[in-house]
mmCIF file of the C-alpha atoms, coordinates in Angstrom:
data_MODEL
# 
_entry.id   MODEL 
# 
loop_
_atom_site.group_PDB 
_atom_site.id 
_atom_site.type_symbol 
_atom_site.label_atom_id 
_atom_site.label_alt_id 
_atom_site.label_comp_id 
_atom_site.label_asym_id 
_atom_site.label_entity_id 
_atom_site.label_seq_id 
_atom_site.pdbx_PDB_ins_code 
_atom_site.Cartn_x 
_atom_site.Cartn_y 
_atom_site.Cartn_z 
_atom_site.occupancy 
_atom_site.B_iso_or_equiv 
_atom_site.pdbx_formal_charge 
_atom_site.auth_seq_id 
_atom_site.auth_comp_id 
_atom_site.auth_asym_id 
_atom_site.auth_atom_id 
_atom_site.pdbx_PDB_model_num 
ATOM 1   C CA . MET A 1 1   ? 7.800   25.486  11.325 1.00 0.00 ? 1   MET A CA 1 
ATOM 2   C CA . PRO A 1 2   ? 4.125   24.560  11.052 1.00 0.00 ? 2   PRO A CA 1 
ATOM 3   C CA . LEU A 1 3   ? 2.762   22.272  13.747 1.00 0.00 ? 3   LEU A CA 1 
ATOM 4   C CA . LEU A 1 4   ? -0.101  19.953  12.767 1.00 0.00 ? 4   LEU A CA 1 
ATOM 5   C CA . ASP A 1 5   ? -2.370  17.669  14.723 1.00 0.00 ? 5   ASP A CA 1 
ATOM 6   C CA . ARG A 1 6   ? -5.472  15.760  13.624 1.00 0.00 ? 6   ARG A CA 1 
ATOM 7   C CA . LYS A 1 7   ? -7.466  19.018  13.564 1.00 0.00 ? 7   LYS A CA 1 
ATOM 8   C CA . GLY A 1 8   ? -4.972  20.931  11.397 1.00 0.00 ? 8   GLY A CA 1 
ATOM 9   C CA . LEU A 1 9   ? -2.623  23.771  12.337 1.00 0.00 ? 9   LEU A CA 1 
ATOM 10  C CA . ARG A 1 10  ? -1.995  24.425  15.997 1.00 0.00 ? 10  ARG A CA 1 
ATOM 11  C CA . ASP A 1 11  ? 0.116   26.699  18.166 1.00 0.00 ? 11  ASP A CA 1 
ATOM 12  C CA . ASP A 1 12  ? 3.363   25.478  19.653 1.00 0.00 ? 12  ASP A CA 1 
ATOM 13  C CA . PHE A 1 13  ? 3.589   26.211  23.361 1.00 0.00 ? 13  PHE A CA 1 
ATOM 14  C CA . TYR A 1 14  ? 7.113   24.816  23.661 1.00 0.00 ? 14  TYR A CA 1 
ATOM 15  C CA . VAL A 1 15  ? 10.368  26.721  23.224 1.00 0.00 ? 15  VAL A CA 1 
ATOM 16  C CA . ARG A 1 16  ? 13.419  24.896  21.914 1.00 0.00 ? 16  ARG A CA 1 
ATOM 17  C CA . ALA A 1 17  ? 16.524  25.206  24.043 1.00 0.00 ? 17  ALA A CA 1 
ATOM 18  C CA . ALA A 1 18  ? 19.727  25.298  22.021 1.00 0.00 ? 18  ALA A CA 1 
ATOM 19  C CA . ASP A 1 19  ? 22.431  22.720  22.742 1.00 0.00 ? 19  ASP A CA 1 
ATOM 20  C CA . GLY A 1 20  ? 23.741  23.270  26.261 1.00 0.00 ? 20  GLY A CA 1 
ATOM 21  C CA . GLU A 1 21  ? 21.517  26.299  26.837 1.00 0.00 ? 21  GLU A CA 1 
ATOM 22  C CA . ALA A 1 22  ? 19.503  26.414  30.042 1.00 0.00 ? 22  ALA A CA 1 
ATOM 23  C CA . SER A 1 23  ? 15.978  27.705  29.758 1.00 0.00 ? 23  SER A CA 1 
ATOM 24  C CA . SER A 1 24  ? 13.551  28.948  32.354 1.00 0.00 ? 24  SER A CA 1 
ATOM 25  C CA . ASP A 1 25  ? 10.573  28.858  29.977 1.00 0.00 ? 25  ASP A CA 1 
ATOM 26  C CA . SER A 1 26  ? 7.564   27.042  31.347 1.00 0.00 ? 26  SER A CA 1 
ATOM 27  C CA . HIS A 1 27  ? 7.482   24.645  28.362 1.00 0.00 ? 27  HIS A CA 1 
ATOM 28  C CA . VAL A 1 28  ? 10.864  23.741  26.910 1.00 0.00 ? 28  VAL A CA 1 
ATOM 29  C CA . ILE A 1 29  ? 12.214  21.098  24.523 1.00 0.00 ? 29  ILE A CA 1 
ATOM 30  C CA . VAL A 1 30  ? 15.808  20.129  25.120 1.00 0.00 ? 30  VAL A CA 1 
ATOM 31  C CA . PRO A 1 31  ? 18.129  17.946  23.045 1.00 0.00 ? 31  PRO A CA 1 
ATOM 32  C CA . TRP A 1 32  ? 18.493  14.339  24.233 1.00 0.00 ? 32  TRP A CA 1 
ATOM 33  C CA . ILE A 1 33  ? 22.080  14.940  25.293 1.00 0.00 ? 33  ILE A CA 1 
ATOM 34  C CA . ASP A 1 34  ? 21.031  17.813  27.607 1.00 0.00 ? 34  ASP A CA 1 
ATOM 35  C CA . LEU A 1 35  ? 18.100  16.026  29.232 1.00 0.00 ? 35  LEU A CA 1 
ATOM 36  C CA . PRO A 1 36  ? 19.800  14.978  32.509 1.00 0.00 ? 36  PRO A CA 1 
ATOM 37  C CA . GLU A 1 37  ? 20.871  18.558  33.231 1.00 0.00 ? 37  GLU A CA 1 
ATOM 38  C CA . ALA A 1 38  ? 17.459  19.970  32.258 1.00 0.00 ? 38  ALA A CA 1 
ATOM 39  C CA . LEU A 1 39  ? 15.693  17.547  34.593 1.00 0.00 ? 39  LEU A CA 1 
ATOM 40  C CA . SER A 1 40  ? 18.033  18.374  37.472 1.00 0.00 ? 40  SER A CA 1 
ATOM 41  C CA . ARG A 1 41  ? 17.465  22.149  36.996 1.00 0.00 ? 41  ARG A CA 1 
ATOM 42  C CA . ARG A 1 42  ? 13.758  21.867  36.305 1.00 0.00 ? 42  ARG A CA 1 
ATOM 43  C CA . GLY A 1 43  ? 11.535  24.556  37.763 1.00 0.00 ? 43  GLY A CA 1 
ATOM 44  C CA . ARG A 1 44  ? 8.526   23.676  39.871 1.00 0.00 ? 44  ARG A CA 1 
ATOM 45  C CA . ASP A 1 45  ? 5.922   24.298  37.153 1.00 0.00 ? 45  ASP A CA 1 
ATOM 46  C CA . GLN A 1 46  ? 8.195   23.742  34.175 1.00 0.00 ? 46  GLN A CA 1 
ATOM 47  C CA . ARG A 1 47  ? 7.225   21.155  31.584 1.00 0.00 ? 47  ARG A CA 1 
ATOM 48  C CA . ILE A 1 48  ? 10.144  19.400  29.951 1.00 0.00 ? 48  ILE A CA 1 
ATOM 49  C CA . GLY A 1 49  ? 10.124  17.923  26.486 1.00 0.00 ? 49  GLY A CA 1 
ATOM 50  C CA . VAL A 1 50  ? 13.006  16.162  24.809 1.00 0.00 ? 50  VAL A CA 1 
ATOM 51  C CA . GLU A 1 51  ? 13.962  15.800  21.154 1.00 0.00 ? 51  GLU A CA 1 
ATOM 52  C CA . VAL A 1 52  ? 15.492  12.426  20.423 1.00 0.00 ? 52  VAL A CA 1 
ATOM 53  C CA . PRO A 1 53  ? 16.925  10.848  17.305 1.00 0.00 ? 53  PRO A CA 1 
ATOM 54  C CA . ASN A 1 54  ? 14.893  7.939   15.975 1.00 0.00 ? 54  ASN A CA 1 
ATOM 55  C CA . THR A 1 55  ? 17.764  5.634   16.970 1.00 0.00 ? 55  THR A CA 1 
ATOM 56  C CA . VAL A 1 56  ? 17.142  6.019   20.721 1.00 0.00 ? 56  VAL A CA 1 
ATOM 57  C CA . LYS A 1 57  ? 15.747  2.882   22.325 1.00 0.00 ? 57  LYS A CA 1 
ATOM 58  C CA . ALA A 1 58  ? 12.366  3.005   24.045 1.00 0.00 ? 58  ALA A CA 1 
ATOM 59  C CA . SER A 1 59  ? 13.997  1.340   27.062 1.00 0.00 ? 59  SER A CA 1 
ATOM 60  C CA . GLU A 1 60  ? 16.305  4.365   27.472 1.00 0.00 ? 60  GLU A CA 1 
ATOM 61  C CA . LEU A 1 61  ? 13.324  6.722   27.452 1.00 0.00 ? 61  LEU A CA 1 
ATOM 62  C CA . ARG A 1 62  ? 11.331  4.524   29.803 1.00 0.00 ? 62  ARG A CA 1 
ATOM 63  C CA . LEU A 1 63  ? 13.648  5.514   32.646 1.00 0.00 ? 63  LEU A CA 1 
ATOM 64  C CA . VAL A 1 64  ? 12.706  9.209   32.314 1.00 0.00 ? 64  VAL A CA 1 
ATOM 65  C CA . GLN A 1 65  ? 9.330   9.237   30.555 1.00 0.00 ? 65  GLN A CA 1 
ATOM 66  C CA . ARG A 1 66  ? 7.348   10.016  33.724 1.00 0.00 ? 66  ARG A CA 1 
ATOM 67  C CA . GLN A 1 67  ? 9.258   13.284  34.030 1.00 0.00 ? 67  GLN A CA 1 
ATOM 68  C CA . LEU A 1 68  ? 8.523   14.342  30.448 1.00 0.00 ? 68  LEU A CA 1 
ATOM 69  C CA . SER A 1 69  ? 5.461   16.026  29.017 1.00 0.00 ? 69  SER A CA 1 
ATOM 70  C CA . LEU A 1 70  ? 6.599   15.764  25.373 1.00 0.00 ? 70  LEU A CA 1 
ATOM 71  C CA . ILE A 1 71  ? 8.881   13.509  23.357 1.00 0.00 ? 71  ILE A CA 1 
ATOM 72  C CA . ALA A 1 72  ? 9.828   14.800  19.915 1.00 0.00 ? 72  ALA A CA 1 
ATOM 73  C CA . ILE A 1 73  ? 11.190  12.082  17.637 1.00 0.00 ? 73  ILE A CA 1 
ATOM 74  C CA . ARG A 1 74  ? 13.422  13.334  14.827 1.00 0.00 ? 74  ARG A CA 1 
ATOM 75  C CA . PHE A 1 75  ? 13.065  11.697  11.420 1.00 0.00 ? 75  PHE A CA 1 
ATOM 76  C CA . PRO A 1 76  ? 16.211  12.166  9.291  1.00 0.00 ? 76  PRO A CA 1 
ATOM 77  C CA . ALA A 1 77  ? 14.257  11.281  6.122  1.00 0.00 ? 77  ALA A CA 1 
ATOM 78  C CA . PHE A 1 78  ? 10.682  10.348  5.245  1.00 0.00 ? 78  PHE A CA 1 
ATOM 79  C CA . SER A 1 79  ? 11.942  6.907   4.189  1.00 0.00 ? 79  SER A CA 1 
ATOM 80  C CA . ASP A 1 80  ? 13.355  6.111   7.654  1.00 0.00 ? 80  ASP A CA 1 
ATOM 81  C CA . GLY A 1 81  ? 10.467  4.585   9.600  1.00 0.00 ? 81  GLY A CA 1 
ATOM 82  C CA . ARG A 1 82  ? 12.195  3.819   12.907 1.00 0.00 ? 82  ARG A CA 1 
ATOM 83  C CA . GLY A 1 83  ? 10.439  6.789   14.513 1.00 0.00 ? 83  GLY A CA 1 
ATOM 84  C CA . PHE A 1 84  ? 7.045   5.142   13.914 1.00 0.00 ? 84  PHE A CA 1 
ATOM 85  C CA . SER A 1 85  ? 8.183   2.051   15.819 1.00 0.00 ? 85  SER A CA 1 
ATOM 86  C CA . LEU A 1 86  ? 9.608   4.155   18.629 1.00 0.00 ? 86  LEU A CA 1 
ATOM 87  C CA . ALA A 1 87  ? 6.329   6.082   19.033 1.00 0.00 ? 87  ALA A CA 1 
ATOM 88  C CA . ARG A 1 88  ? 4.368   2.839   19.186 1.00 0.00 ? 88  ARG A CA 1 
ATOM 89  C CA . GLN A 1 89  ? 6.748   1.400   21.779 1.00 0.00 ? 89  GLN A CA 1 
ATOM 90  C CA . LEU A 1 90  ? 6.476   4.548   23.906 1.00 0.00 ? 90  LEU A CA 1 
ATOM 91  C CA . ARG A 1 91  ? 2.680   4.265   23.919 1.00 0.00 ? 91  ARG A CA 1 
ATOM 92  C CA . ASN A 1 92  ? 2.906   0.560   24.738 1.00 0.00 ? 92  ASN A CA 1 
ATOM 93  C CA . ASN A 1 93  ? 5.239   1.481   27.635 1.00 0.00 ? 93  ASN A CA 1 
ATOM 94  C CA . GLY A 1 94  ? 2.582   3.801   29.041 1.00 0.00 ? 94  GLY A CA 1 
ATOM 95  C CA . PHE A 1 95  ? 3.801   7.226   27.924 1.00 0.00 ? 95  PHE A CA 1 
ATOM 96  C CA . SER A 1 96  ? 0.725   9.473   27.966 1.00 0.00 ? 96  SER A CA 1 
ATOM 97  C CA . GLY A 1 97  ? 2.351   12.795  27.114 1.00 0.00 ? 97  GLY A CA 1 
ATOM 98  C CA . VAL A 1 98  ? 2.605   14.383  23.682 1.00 0.00 ? 98  VAL A CA 1 
ATOM 99  C CA . ILE A 1 99  ? 4.617   12.578  21.025 1.00 0.00 ? 99  ILE A CA 1 
ATOM 100 C CA . ARG A 1 100 ? 5.744   14.856  18.206 1.00 0.00 ? 100 ARG A CA 1 
ATOM 101 C CA . ALA A 1 101 ? 7.261   13.830  14.868 1.00 0.00 ? 101 ALA A CA 1 
ATOM 102 C CA . VAL A 1 102 ? 9.941   16.237  13.664 1.00 0.00 ? 102 VAL A CA 1 
ATOM 103 C CA . GLY A 1 103 ? 11.413  16.186  10.193 1.00 0.00 ? 103 GLY A CA 1 
ATOM 104 C CA . PRO A 1 104 ? 10.714  15.656  6.533  1.00 0.00 ? 104 PRO A CA 1 
ATOM 105 C CA . LEU A 1 105 ? 7.678   13.392  6.625  1.00 0.00 ? 105 LEU A CA 1 
ATOM 106 C CA . ILE A 1 106 ? 5.192   13.461  3.756  1.00 0.00 ? 106 ILE A CA 1 
ATOM 107 C CA . ALA A 1 107 ? 1.438   13.959  3.851  1.00 0.00 ? 107 ALA A CA 1 
ATOM 108 C CA . ASP A 1 108 ? 0.810   10.300  2.992  1.00 0.00 ? 108 ASP A CA 1 
ATOM 109 C CA . GLN A 1 109 ? 2.396   9.352   6.340  1.00 0.00 ? 109 GLN A CA 1 
ATOM 110 C CA . PHE A 1 110 ? 0.160   11.600  8.450  1.00 0.00 ? 110 PHE A CA 1 
ATOM 111 C CA . ALA A 1 111 ? -2.599  9.093   9.249  1.00 0.00 ? 111 ALA A CA 1 
ATOM 112 C CA . TYR A 1 112 ? -0.076  6.359   9.942  1.00 0.00 ? 112 TYR A CA 1 
ATOM 113 C CA . ALA A 1 113 ? 1.920   8.623   12.262 1.00 0.00 ? 113 ALA A CA 1 
ATOM 114 C CA . LEU A 1 114 ? -1.205  9.402   14.294 1.00 0.00 ? 114 LEU A CA 1 
ATOM 115 C CA . ALA A 1 115 ? -2.137  5.716   14.363 1.00 0.00 ? 115 ALA A CA 1 
ATOM 116 C CA . CYS A 1 116 ? 1.326   4.818   15.690 1.00 0.00 ? 116 CYS A CA 1 
ATOM 117 C CA . GLY A 1 117 ? 0.910   7.167   18.634 1.00 0.00 ? 117 GLY A CA 1 
ATOM 118 C CA . PHE A 1 118 ? 2.081   10.569  17.427 1.00 0.00 ? 118 PHE A CA 1 
ATOM 119 C CA . ASP A 1 119 ? -0.064  13.517  18.474 1.00 0.00 ? 119 ASP A CA 1 
ATOM 120 C CA . GLU A 1 120 ? 1.453   16.114  16.189 1.00 0.00 ? 120 GLU A CA 1 
ATOM 121 C CA . ILE A 1 121 ? 3.854   16.697  13.316 1.00 0.00 ? 121 ILE A CA 1 
ATOM 122 C CA . ASP A 1 122 ? 6.393   19.525  13.262 1.00 0.00 ? 122 ASP A CA 1 
ATOM 123 C CA . LEU A 1 123 ? 7.001   20.175  9.566  1.00 0.00 ? 123 LEU A CA 1 
ATOM 124 C CA . PRO A 1 124 ? 10.079  21.817  8.115  1.00 0.00 ? 124 PRO A CA 1 
ATOM 125 C CA . GLU A 1 125 ? 9.252   24.900  6.032  1.00 0.00 ? 125 GLU A CA 1 
ATOM 126 C CA . ALA A 1 126 ? 10.479  23.172  2.850  1.00 0.00 ? 126 ALA A CA 1 
ATOM 127 C CA . VAL A 1 127 ? 7.990   20.323  3.328  1.00 0.00 ? 127 VAL A CA 1 
ATOM 128 C CA . ALA A 1 128 ? 5.147   22.725  4.146  1.00 0.00 ? 128 ALA A CA 1 
ATOM 129 C CA . ALA A 1 129 ? 5.926   24.701  0.979  1.00 0.00 ? 129 ALA A CA 1 
ATOM 130 C CA . ARG A 1 130 ? 5.820   21.540  -1.151 1.00 0.00 ? 130 ARG A CA 1 
ATOM 131 C CA . GLN A 1 131 ? 2.790   20.010  0.591  1.00 0.00 ? 131 GLN A CA 1 
ATOM 132 C CA . PRO A 1 132 ? 0.529   22.695  2.104  1.00 0.00 ? 132 PRO A CA 1 
ATOM 133 C CA . VAL A 1 133 ? -1.470  22.061  5.275  1.00 0.00 ? 133 VAL A CA 1 
ATOM 134 C CA . GLU A 1 134 ? -4.649  21.481  3.259  1.00 0.00 ? 134 GLU A CA 1 
ATOM 135 C CA . GLN A 1 135 ? -2.974  18.522  1.552  1.00 0.00 ? 135 GLN A CA 1 
ATOM 136 C CA . TRP A 1 136 ? -2.088  17.034  4.933  1.00 0.00 ? 136 TRP A CA 1 
ATOM 137 C CA . VAL A 1 137 ? -5.661  17.371  6.178  1.00 0.00 ? 137 VAL A CA 1 
ATOM 138 C CA . VAL A 1 138 ? -6.991  15.650  3.043  1.00 0.00 ? 138 VAL A CA 1 
ATOM 139 C CA . ALA A 1 139 ? -4.391  12.880  3.402  1.00 0.00 ? 139 ALA A CA 1 
ATOM 140 C CA . LEU A 1 140 ? -5.502  12.273  6.974  1.00 0.00 ? 140 LEU A CA 1 
ATOM 141 C CA . GLY A 1 141 ? -8.927  11.107  5.805  1.00 0.00 ? 141 GLY A CA 1 
ATOM 142 C CA . ALA A 1 142 ? -7.630  9.091   2.855  1.00 0.00 ? 142 ALA A CA 1 
ATOM 143 C CA . ILE A 1 143 ? -6.761  5.957   4.853  1.00 0.00 ? 143 ILE A CA 1 
ATOM 144 C CA . THR A 1 144 ? -9.764  4.530   6.645  1.00 0.00 ? 144 THR A CA 1 
ATOM 145 C CA . ARG A 1 145 ? -8.718  0.906   7.144  1.00 0.00 ? 145 ARG A CA 1 
ATOM 146 C CA . THR A 1 146 ? -5.478  -0.796  8.108  1.00 0.00 ? 146 THR A CA 1 
ATOM 147 C CA . TYR A 1 147 ? -4.055  -4.296  7.991  1.00 0.00 ? 147 TYR A CA 1 
ATOM 148 C CA . GLN A 1 148 ? -2.264  -3.973  11.323 1.00 0.00 ? 148 GLN A CA 1 
ATOM 149 C CA . ARG A 1 149 ? -3.995  -4.590  14.629 1.00 0.00 ? 149 ARG A CA 1 
ATOM 150 C CA . GLY A 1 150 ? -4.192  -1.824  17.195 1.00 0.00 ? 150 GLY A CA 1 
ATOM 151 C CA . TYR A 1 151 ? -4.262  1.204   14.872 1.00 0.00 ? 151 TYR A CA 1 
ATOM 152 C CA . GLY A 1 152 ? -7.596  2.900   15.255 1.00 0.00 ? 152 GLY A CA 1 
ATOM 153 C CA . ASP A 1 153 ? -10.982 1.937   16.607 1.00 0.00 ? 153 ASP A CA 1 
ATOM 154 C CA . ALA A 1 154 ? -12.629 0.349   13.574 1.00 0.00 ? 154 ALA A CA 1 
ATOM 155 C CA . GLY A 1 155 ? -10.548 -2.826  13.686 1.00 0.00 ? 155 GLY A CA 1 
ATOM 156 C CA . ASN A 1 156 ? -8.285  -3.958  10.931 1.00 0.00 ? 156 ASN A CA 1 
ATOM 157 C CA . ILE A 1 157 ? -9.261  -5.277  7.515  1.00 0.00 ? 157 ILE A CA 1 
ATOM 158 C CA . LEU A 1 158 ? -8.405  -8.885  8.335  1.00 0.00 ? 158 LEU A CA 1 
ATOM 159 C CA . ASP A 1 159 ? -10.511 -8.926  11.527 1.00 0.00 ? 159 ASP A CA 1 
ATOM 160 C CA . GLN A 1 160 ? -13.414 -7.302  9.654  1.00 0.00 ? 160 GLN A CA 1 
ATOM 161 C CA . ARG A 1 161 ? -13.216 -9.995  6.951  1.00 0.00 ? 161 ARG A CA 1 
ATOM 162 C CA . ARG A 1 162 ? -13.040 -12.748 9.575  1.00 0.00 ? 162 ARG A CA 1 
ATOM 163 C CA . ALA A 1 163 ? -16.115 -11.351 11.347 1.00 0.00 ? 163 ALA A CA 1 
ATOM 164 C CA . ALA A 1 164 ? -18.014 -11.114 8.043  1.00 0.00 ? 164 ALA A CA 1 
ATOM 165 C CA . ARG A 1 165 ? -17.183 -14.768 7.203  1.00 0.00 ? 165 ARG A CA 1 
ATOM 166 C CA . LEU A 1 166 ? -18.267 -15.886 10.668 1.00 0.00 ? 166 LEU A CA 1 
ATOM 167 C CA . ALA A 1 167 ? -21.549 -13.983 10.383 1.00 0.00 ? 167 ALA A CA 1 
ATOM 168 C CA . ALA A 1 168 ? -22.153 -15.452 6.906  1.00 0.00 ? 168 ALA A CA 1 
ATOM 169 C CA . SER A 1 169 ? -21.482 -18.989 8.119  1.00 0.00 ? 169 SER A CA 1 
ATOM 170 C CA . LYS A 1 170 ? -23.898 -18.558 11.053 1.00 0.00 ? 170 LYS A CA 1 
ATOM 171 C CA . GLU A 1 171 ? -26.604 -17.321 8.660  1.00 0.00 ? 171 GLU A CA 1 
ATOM 172 C CA . ALA A 1 172 ? -26.006 -20.261 6.322  1.00 0.00 ? 172 ALA A CA 1 
ATOM 173 C CA . GLY A 1 173 ? -25.802 -22.870 9.059  1.00 0.00 ? 173 GLY A CA 1 
# 
């Protein structure tokens, strides 16, 4: 599966462990259900990532997030946005590792995913065939302003309008 970040395609340094399978790889992603065992058997220099469904609560992850270097949030469908909220909550809870979106997102969601706190998108082959990487890169630059606060450095549209009105009123007054 192609792995994308804000610069385009990137290599995946993590190996997925199958359900119940122990792995000695230095960078491994385990299913949510196998996380307690993986953490208890963790090697000294091993980095653990976990793949969670988008229904997991941020409070459940908060208990183990310091031990994780990657959290992969599975999207069952592009129309199910709970993973965006979960990524945002993880960042608000102080998770500084990699947050990866996994599943059938669409290119139009790329900029929003990054703004919510995702670092990378793991695309299924079927999605990559329908929407090539070049389309994702173009979509990333298509959204330059948001209505929500806290997504990006330029401020949101409403705050920009408020600042413009304030500046205009100071000039007039």
